[in-house]
C-alpha positions in Angstrom: -0.3 0.0 0.1 1.2 3.1 -1.1 -0.6 5.4 1.5 -4.5 6.4 2.9 -5.5 9.3 2.2 -8.3 10.5 3.4 -10.9 13.2 1.5 -12.9 15.5 2.7 -15.7 16.8 0.0 -18.7 17.7 -0.1 -19.4 17.6 -4.2 -20.1 14.2 -4.7 -19.0 14.2 -8.6 -15.3 15.7 -7.8 -15.0 13.3 -5.1 -16.1 10.5 -7.5 -13.0 11.9 -9.9 -10.4 12.7 -7.1 -11.1 8.7 -5.4 -10.9 7.4 -8.7 -7.6 9.0 -9.0 -6.2 8.3 -6.2 -7.4 4.4 -6.2 -6.0 3.4 -9.1 -3.1 5.2 -8.3 -2.0 2.1 -5.4 -3.5 4.7 -2.5 -6.1 3.9 0.5 -8.6 6.5 0.4 -11.2 6.7 2.8 -13.9 10.0 1.9 -15.5 11.8 4.4 -18.4 14.7 3.2 -18.3 17.1 5.1 -15.6 18.2 7.7 -18.0 16.8 10.6 -17.4 13.4 9.4 -14.0 14.3 8.4 -12.9 15.0 12.1 -14.9 12.3 13.3 -12.5 9.4 11.4 -9.3 11.4 11.9 -10.6 11.2 15.4 -10.1 7.4 15.1 -7.9 6.2 11.9 -4.8 7.4 11.2 -3.4 8.7 7.7 -0.2 9.4 5.3 -2.2 13.0 4.2 -5.9 14.8 4.5 -7.2 16.4 0.8 -9.9 19.5 2.3 -12.6 21.2 0.3 -11.7 24.0 2.1 -15.3 26.1 1.7 -17.4 22.8 3.2 -21.6 23.6 5.0 -20.6 23.3 9.4 -17.3 22.6 9.5 -14.8 23.7 7.1 -11.2 21.8 5.2 -9.5 24.8 7.6 -11.3 24.6 11.1 -10.8 20.8 10.7 -6.4 21.7 10.2 -6.6 23.3 13.3 -8.2 21.0 15.1 -5.7 18.0 14.1 -2.8 20.0 15.6 -3.5 19.1 18.9 -2.6 16.0 17.1 2.2 14.9 17.3 1.5 12.2 14.6 -1.4 14.8 12.5 -1.4 13.9 8.7 0.0 16.7 6.6 -3.2 18.7 4.4 -3.8 19.5 0.9 -6.7 22.3 0.5 -8.7 21.8 -2.5 -9.8 25.8 -2.7 -12.5 28.1 -5.9 -10.1 30.9 -7.3 -12.2 33.1 -5.0 -10.4 31.1 -2.0 -7.6 31.1 -2.6 -6.0 33.6 -0.5 -7.7 32.2 2.6 -5.4 28.8 1.1 -2.3 31.0 1.0 -3.5 31.9 4.6 -3.6 28.7 5.7 0.2 27.4 4.0 1.5 29.8 7.1 0.1 28.0 9.8 0.5 24.1 8.5 -1.0 23.2 5.3 1.4 22.2 3.0 -0.6 22.5 -0.4 -3.5 23.6 -2.1 -5.2 23.0 -5.2 -7.5 25.2 -7.6 -11.0 23.7 -8.9 -11.6 22.6 -11.6 -8.0 20.7 -11.5 -6.4 20.8 -15.2 -6.4 17.0 -14.8 -5.2 13.7 -12.9 -1.1 14.8 -13.5 -1.4 17.8 -11.3 -3.0 15.5 -8.4 -1.0 13.2 -8.4 1.9 15.3 -8.7 1.0 17.1 -5.2 0.1 14.0 -3.6 3.8 12.3 -4.3 5.6 15.0 -3.2 4.0 15.4 0.1 3.6 11.6 0.8 7.8 11.4 -0.2 8.3 14.2 2.3 6.8 12.8 5.0 8.8 9.3 4.3 11.4 11.6 4.2 10.6 13.4 7.6 10.6 10.1 9.2 13.7 8.7 7.8 15.4 12.3 9.5 14.0 11.7 12.5 15.0 7.9 12.9 18.6 8.6 12.8 18.5 11.3 14.9 17.7 7.8 17.4 19.4 5.5 15.7 22.2 5.6 14.0 21.8 3.7 10.6 24.5 4.6 8.6 28.5 3.3 8.9 27.8 0.0 9.4 30.9 -2.4 9.0 31.7 -4.0 5.9 29.7 -7.2 5.1 33.1 -9.4 5.9 33.5 -7.9 9.2 29.8 -8.5 10.0 29.7 -12.3 8.5 33.4 -12.9 9.6 34.4 -16.2 10.4 32.7 -19.8 9.2 30.0 -20.8 11.3 28.5 -16.9 10.8 28.3 -18.3 6.9 24.9 -19.7 7.7 23.7 -16.7 9.8 24.8 -14.6 6.2 22.8 -17.0 4.1 19.7 -16.8 6.6 19.5 -13.0 6.1 20.4 -12.9 2.2 17.1 -14.9 1.5 15.0 -13.3 4.6 16.1 -9.5 4.1 13.7 -8.9 0.5 11.2 -9.7 2.9 8.5 -8.1 5.1 8.1 -11.9 7.8 8.9 -10.9 11.3 12.6 -11.7 12.3 13.9 -13.3 15.8 17.1 -13.4 16.5 18.8 -15.4 19.2 22.5 -15.5 20.6 24.2 -14.6 24.2 24.7 -10.6 25.4 27.6 -9.0 22.4 27.0 -11.4 19.7 25.8 -8.7 17.0 22.3 -9.0 16.5 21.4 -5.4 16.4 23.9 -5.4 14.0 22.3 -8.1 12.2 18.7 -6.3 12.3 19.8 -2.7 10.5 21.4 -5.2 7.5 18.5 -6.8 7.6 16.5 -3.1 7.1 18.8 -1.7 5.4 18.5 -4.8 2.8 14.5 -4.8 2.6 12.2 -2.7 0.6 12.0 -0.3 3.9 16.5 0.5 3.9 16.0 3.9 2.4 13.2 4.6 5.5 14.0 4.3 10.0 14.8 1.3 12.1 14.2 2.0 15.3 15.8 0.3 18.6 14.4 0.0 21.9 15.8 -2.0 24.7 12.8 -3.7 26.2 15.3 -4.0 29.2 16.8 -0.9 29.5 13.2 1.1 29.8 10.7 1.2 33.4 8.2 -1.3 32.9 5.8 1.7 33.8 7.4 3.9 30.4 7.6 1.3 28.5 4.3 1.1 26.4 4.5 4.7 26.1 7.9 4.7 24.5 6.5 1.4 22.5 2.9 3.4 21.6 3.3 7.0 22.5 0.8 8.9 24.8 -2.0 11.6 24.4 -1.9 14.5 26.5 -2.7 13.9 30.3 -2.6 10.1 29.8 -0.9 9.8 33.1 1.2 11.8 36.1 3.0 14.1 33.8 2.1 13.5 30.5 1.5 17.5 30.2 1.5 17.0 25.6 1.1 13.7 23.3 4.1 11.7 22.3 4.7 9.3 19.2 5.8 6.3 20.7 8.2 4.7 18.0 6.3 2.3 16.3 5.0 5.9 15.4 8.6 7.4 14.3 9.1 4.3 12.5 6.4 4.1 9.8 7.3 2.6 7.0 10.6 1.4 8.3 11.6 -1.0 10.5 11.8 -1.9 14.4 13.8 -3.6 16.5 12.6 -4.3 19.3 16.2 -6.0 21.8 15.9 -8.1 25.1 12.1 -8.9 23.5 12.6 -11.2 27.1 12.2 -8.5 29.5 9.4 -7.4 27.8 6.4 -7.2 31.0 3.3 -10.1 30.5 1.1 -7.2 29.5 2.3 -5.7 27.3 3.0 -8.8 25.2 -0.4 -9.1 24.5 -0.9 -5.5 23.3 2.3 -6.0 20.7 0.5 -9.8 20.2 -2.3 -7.6 19.2 0.5 -5.2 16.7 1.4 -8.1 14.9 -2.2 -9.6 14.1 -4.0 -7.2 13.5 -1.8 -4.1 12.7 -2.8 -1.6 14.8 -2.4 0.0 18.2 -3.7 3.1 20.2 -1.3 5.3 21.9 -1.9 5.1 26.0 -4.6 7.7 27.4 -5.7 7.0 23.5 -9.1 5.6 21.6 -8.0 6.6 18.3 -6.0 3.2 15.8 -3.1 3.7 14.5 -1.8 1.8 11.5 2.2 -0.4 12.3 2.9 0.2 8.9 6.5 -1.6 10.2 8.1 -4.7 10.0 9.3 -6.1 13.6 12.5 -7.4 14.4 13.1 -9.1 17.7 15.9 -10.4 19.9 17.0 -12.4 22.8 19.5 -13.3 24.7 16.7 -16.3 26.8 15.9 -18.9 26.2 12.1 -18.4 25.1 10.4 -21.7 24.6 11.7 -22.1 28.3 10.0 -18.2 29.2 7.2 -19.4 27.0 7.1 -23.4 30.0 7.7 -21.4 33.0 4.7 -18.9 31.8 7.4 -15.8 31.7 6.5 -15.0 28.1 3.2 -15.4 25.7 3.2 -18.8 23.8 1.3 -17.6 21.5 3.6 -14.3 20.8 6.2 -16.5 20.8 5.0 -18.6 17.5 4.4 -15.1 16.1 7.9 -13.7 16.8 9.5 -16.7 15.4 8.6 -16.7 11.9 12.2 -17.0 11.1 14.2 -17.1 13.2 17.9 -17.0 12.7 20.2 -18.0 15.9 23.7 -15.7 16.0 26.8 -17.7 17.5 29.0 -17.0 19.8 32.1 -15.5 19.5 34.5 -18.5 20.9 32.6 -20.6 18.6 34.1 -18.1 15.8 38.0 -18.0 16.1 38.7 -17.8 12.7 37.1 -14.2 13.1 39.0 -12.4 15.8 41.8 -11.6 13.6 40.2 -9.9 11.5 38.3 -8.4 14.4 40.8 -7.0 16.1 42.6 -5.7 13.0 39.3 -3.5 12.5 38.5 -2.3 16.1 42.3 -1.3 16.2 41.8 0.7 12.9 38.9 2.7 14.3 39.8 3.9 17.8 43.6 4.6 16.0 41.7 6.8 14.3 39.7 8.4 17.7 42.9 8.5 19.4 45.2 10.0 17.0 47.0 7.3 17.0 49.6 5.4 14.3 49.7 1.8 15.3 51.4 -0.3 13.6 49.4 -3.9 14.6 49.5 -6.0 17.0 52.1 -8.4 18.2 51.6 -11.9 17.8 51.2 -13.2 21.2 48.8 -10.6 21.6 46.8 -11.9 18.7 46.9 -15.6 20.2 46.3 -14.8 24.1 42.9 -13.5 22.0 42.4 -16.3 20.1 43.1 -18.8 23.9 40.1 -16.2 26.1 36.6 -17.5 25.7 34.6 -14.2 25.3 31.8 -14.6 27.7 30.9 -11.4 26.8 31.3 -11.8 22.7 32.4 -9.4 20.4 31.3 -6.7 22.5 33.5 -7.4 25.1 36.5 -7.7 22.6 35.8 -4.5 20.9 36.0 -2.8 24.8 39.6 -5.0 24.9 40.8 -3.3 22.2 39.2 0.2 23.0 41.5 -0.2 26.7 44.6 -1.5 24.6 44.8 0.9 21.6 45.0 3.4 24.9 48.0 1.8 26.8 49.9 1.0 23.8 53.4 2.3 21.8 53.8 1.3 18.1 52.1 -1.9 18.3 49.5 -3.8 20.9 51.0 -6.3 23.1 50.2 -8.8 25.3 50.4 -7.0 28.5 47.7 -4.4 27.1 45.3 -6.4 27.3 43.4 -6.2 30.0 43.8 -8.2 33.2 40.8 -11.1 32.5 42.0 -11.7 28.7 46.2 -11.9 30.6 44.7 -14.7 33.1 45.4 -18.3 31.6 42.2 -18.9 30.6 39.8 -22.3 31.5 39.6 -24.0 27.5 35.9 -23.1 26.6 33.8 -25.9 27.2 33.7 -27.9 23.5 30.4 -28.5 22.2 29.4 -31.8 22.1 28.7 -31.8 18.3 32.2 -30.2 17.5 33.4 -33.2 19.8 31.6 -35.3 17.2 32.7 -33.3 14.2 36.0 -34.3 15.1 35.5 -38.2 15.4 33.8 -37.6 12.3 36.9 -36.0 10.2 39.0 -38.7 12.0 37.1 -41.7 10.6 37.5 -39.9 7.0 41.4 -39.6 7.3 41.2 -43.7 8.5 39.4 -45.2 5.2 41.6 -42.8 2.8 44.7 -44.4 4.7 43.8 -46.9 4.8 42.2 -47.6 1.1 45.6 -45.3 0.2 43.0 -42.2 -1.1 40.5 -44.4 -3.2 37.4 -42.0 -2.8 34.5 -45.0 -3.7 35.9 -47.4 -1.5 36.5 -45.0 1.7 32.9 -43.7 0.7 31.9 -47.7 1.1 33.3 -48.1 4.2 32.5 -46.0 5.2 28.5 -46.2 4.2 27.9 -43.0 2.5 28.0 -42.0 -1.2 30.7 -40.5 -3.5 29.0 -37.6 -3.5 27.8 -37.1 1.2 32.1 -38.1 0.8 32.9 -35.7 -1.4 31.2 -32.4 0.4 32.4 -34.1 3.7 35.9 -33.2 2.3 35.0 -30.2 1.5 33.1 -29.3 5.0 36.2 -30.8 6.5 39.0 -29.4 4.2 40.1 -32.0 3.3 39.9 -31.9 -0.4 44.1 -30.4 -0.7 45.3 -33.5 0.2 42.7 -36.0 -1.4 
């Protein structure tokens, strides 16, 4: 849908003419036969644009415009006016109306040019606002975001889902880069030119979270001295990123479920239904299935969010990415501090590769930043933080890794037994030749065989 437009016009013939032009272009058009009906509709529904006749019996377009200004999320107005009332339309523009058209129209192109310009400007304004709330530019290069063999499966999933409208649930330990992946999905999506609005559900007090998400009306609670837009309105046309979704209170979970199901919401203290034209990406470091079992997370919401799950591996499972990430952070912080460092000494990188990184990439970033501040010439082992320098206990080995190691050993022994003959080795292992070929590639054994 290109946009929702409220058309307020008492002339039935002209109203039908405008409705057909806009409808044929793909806009959703809601009609009101006079200013009073228009005001009633505006009080209940949200729109991207209002096109209204300036002069109508009872409540005119100018009255409708002035009343709408009490709402911080009010749509822009374009007035339809006869030649005799052009001065009034021009005067209304001083108070915030965006344009006017004189009747009769010279043709459909005149109307569509104004509508397209106004709605495009609305989208640009929301994007500017989103940049104020969240920096969406300056992402690291793709090879950094998906550095390491363990991230290649994640990369494939992201490329598959980015171009769709599907809700994505990112799971992974704290510091694995869930927001970075969410931004990447957003920028690769059809909504990439609109806003990306993040909100950390764990960082905002429970009594304020609903207002942060959905906004509030003036007087909705003590301290609400004026109406305020929430993140869902600011993200209109773009993406909202709900970080630490597992921390969301149950009461709010029910309201979020409604947004996912019906694509509408109301501000706190309001009754007007606002369209939720957003893509939702959620993230958690909790096991949401366990949270559901413990009745701390709604099962129906979990299934609504879990349309396209993506599991991000911890840094200890992608140690092959550490040298690349370390150099990236070193260059970044060297530039910020004005230092000219040559790089890492071998012992420093080796120590970093042996450390388990419980805080993942975020912890590594902090460690490198501190090392850059202390380093002279090159980053030495002693520039690393004390916790990294301690003789690290080996990270618990994943049972899957143990099985893969055993599988690799069996393949190597079978090939040695049959002097490198893959057909005989495959028969010995009970595999097809194609399966063996795949395993050789997976375990990097093709060079020797």
